[in-house]
N, C-alpha and C positions, 0 to 999 in steps of 0.2 A: 332480536332476530338472532336465532343460533348461529354459531360461526359456520357450520356445514351449509345451511340456508343461503348463507351470505355469500359463500365461495360459488353455490351453483348458480345464483342469480349473476353473480359477477363473471362475464365470458372472458377467459383468459386471451390475453393480446399481447404478443411478443413485443411489438413495438411500443406499446403502453409500458410494458415492465421495463423496457430498457430506457425509456424516458423517465420512469420513475425511479430506477437505480442512479440513473445520472442526477436528477431532483436529490435524492438521498445523499450522495457523495460529492456534489459540488455546490457552487453557490449560483449556478446559471438558473435565471428565473423562469423555469419551465412549468413549476408548479402542477406537476401530473402525479398522482400517486395511486397506488394500487395496495391491495393486502400484502402484508408480508410473505404470506405462502407464494403469491404469485410474481411478486418482486424477486424473490429469491429462487425463483425456478431458472434464473439466468444469472445466476452467481459467476458461472463460468465465464460469462461474456464480461465481466467487471475491466478485465486488462484492457479492453479494446475502448472503452469509454475513456480510460485514461491514456490510450494512445491518442486521442482527440486532445485531451487535456496537455499531453507532453508536446504535441505539435503547437500549441499555443505557447507554451513555454520557450519552446525552440525560437518561435518568430520574437519572442521578447529578448531571447538571447542574441539574435542577429541584429536588433534594434540597438542594443545596449552595447555589443562587443564589436560588431561590424560597422554600423552606422554611427553611432554615437561615440566610438572608439573610447569607452569607459575603460577604466583599469580592471584588470582581470578580476581581483578580488570583490570590487563594487559590482561589476557585472553579475558575478555568481551569488552575491548577497540578494541582489534584486530578482535574479531567476528564482532563488529558492524562496524569496517572499512572495513572488508571483504563484509560485506553486502552492504555498500554504495558503494564501487568500482565495484562490481559485477553489480548493477543496474545503475552504471552510476551517481550516485546522481540524478537521474531521477526526484525524486519528492521533493527534498529537496528546490528547488527554489520555488515551488509551496506553500510549507510551509511558506517561507518567504514572498512570495508576498501577499498571504493572509492575514497573521498576520499584515503587513503594512496597508493594505485595512480596515481591521477590526478596528485598531486601530485610524485611521485618523477621525476627526470630518468632519461632512458633510452629505449630502444625497447619494442615491445609486449610482448615477452616478459618483460623486465626488470618492466614495470609489472604485468603479471599475476601474477609470482611474489612481488611484494610485497603486491599485494592477497589473495594466497592465504596470506600469513604469518599465522601465529595471533597474533603480537604487533601492538599497536595504536601507531601513531605520532601525532605532534603533529596532524596534519592530520585524522586521524580522530577524536581527542578532540574537536578544537575544532568539526568539522562537527556531530558531535552535539549538543554545546553550543548552537551556534548556532540548528539547526534546532529543537531543543527552546523555547529562549527566544521564537522567531519564533512558533512554534506557540501557545505560551502566550498571547503577546501577541495574535495573532490571534483566538483563542478568547474573550479578554477583551474585544476590541472586539465580538465577534458577541453577547457576553452583554449588552454595555452597550446593544444595540438589542432585547435581550431575543429574541433569534433562535436560541434553543435548537436548532430543528430544522436549523440550519447544522451541528450538531456531526454528525448522522446523515450529512449530505451529504458532509462532508470524508472521514468515515471510508469510505464507501462509493466515493467518488471515489478514494482513495488506491490502490485496487485498479484503478481505471480507468487510472490513471497506469502502473501496474505493466503492465498487458495492452497498453497503448499502446506501452511500450518493449518489451515481448516481440514483438509483430506486426511491429515495424519493426526488429528485430535479427537478426545470425546468431548461432546458438547455439554457446556453447562446449562445455566439458564439465562434468558433475556434475549434481546435481538440477535446477539451473535450465534445462537443456536439454531437459528433460522438458517443463516447462511452455512453453518456446518453440516447440519441435517440435510441441506438440500442439495449439496454437492456430491457427486459420485465419481468413482474413478475414472470412468470413460470420458466424462466432461472435464474432469481435471486433465487428463491426458491430451485430449484434443486442444483445449485451450492453451497449454504449456506448447504443445507442437507448435500451433499458430504463432503464439508469441515468439518462439525462436527462429521461426522462418523469417517473419518481420524484422526482426532485431539482425539475423544475418544479411538480409537484403540491405539495411540501413548501415551495418558495421563490420560485415564478415566475421571472422573468428572473434574479434574483439567484441561484437555485439552478442555473439553467443556466450561469451564469458559473463558479461553482465546478466544475463538470464540464468546462467549457472550459479552465479553468486546470489541472485535472489533465491534460487530453489534451496541451494545450501543454507541460507539465512531461515527461509521459512521453517524448516526440518530442525534446525537448532531451537529456533522460539518454540516450536512444538515441545521438544525435548524438556526445555527449562519450565514450560507451562506445565507439564505431565510432572515434573519432580516437585514442583513447589505446590501447584493447586489439584492437581490429579484430572483436571478439566481445562478448557479453554472457552473464553467468552468473548464477549465483542471487545473488551479492553486488550487482550491477549492479541485478537485479529488487528486491531489497530496498531498496536506495537510491534507487531511483525511487518505491517505495512511501512512504517517508518524506519525502522531497522533494515528491511529488505532494501529499500532504495538507497541508502548508504552502502551497503555490502555490494550491491550490483554496481554502483559508481566506483567503489574502490576496485572490484575486479576489472572494470572496463580501463581504468587508469593504469593496471598492470598489463593489460593487453595492449594498450596504446604505447608503452614503453617497449614491449618486445616486438610488436607487429606493425607500428606504424613509422 
C-alpha cells in the first residue's frame, strides 16, 4: 500500500497522536502508535508530555528529599536517574553522537558520517558524563533552596530547547526530519508561550529564567549544528534536549540565588 493511501485510510486523531508521542519518548506501556506524519503533527505538544514526566520526577524528589531525608547529592542523583529511566535514555545517544561528530576533524559529510556511526568515541562518552554531573549538581542546588518545582520546569523546558533547535534548523534525513519539517513558527510560539506561563506560575521570574535558558541553549545548538553539519537530525535534536535541561537548570540556580 502506498504511503498516501495509508494516510488517507488512517484517520488523524489528536489523542492518538499524543499517546503515540508519549510512547515514542517514554517507557510508559501505552503501546499506541501512528504514522510519523501524524505523530509529528503535534510536535509542539511535546513539552506538555514532559510536564507530566517532570511532575513524576518532582514526586520522586519529594519522597527522596523531604520524606526519606536523603542527602542532597544522593537525592539529586536519584531524580536524574529517574528522569533518564522514564525517558528510556531516549536522547542520550544523540548527545554522544553529536559530540563525536562535532569533535572530529573534516568537512560536513565526514562529521555526519561519524555522528551516524554506531560506535561511541571519547567525546561522546565525556559529554554524557559532564552533562550528567552538571545536571545532578544543578538539581542539588535547587533542592538546597527546596525548589522541587524546578524539576518540573527543567524537564518541560528540555523539550522547548529541542523545539527551538528544530524551528531554527534545516532538516537532514531520518526520523528527526519529520519533527523539524512538521513544526511551524506559530506552533512553536504558542508552545513556548504556554511553557513560559506554566513556568512562571511554578517559579515566578526564576521559572521564566529556566525557559529562557532552554531557548538560548536550543538556539546555540542549532548554530553549532549548522556550522558542523549544515543540517540537524535526530541526534542533534536529542543533544539539544539533554543540554537544554542542564542550561535551564543552571539559569534556575542563578535565579534562586538572586530572587529567592
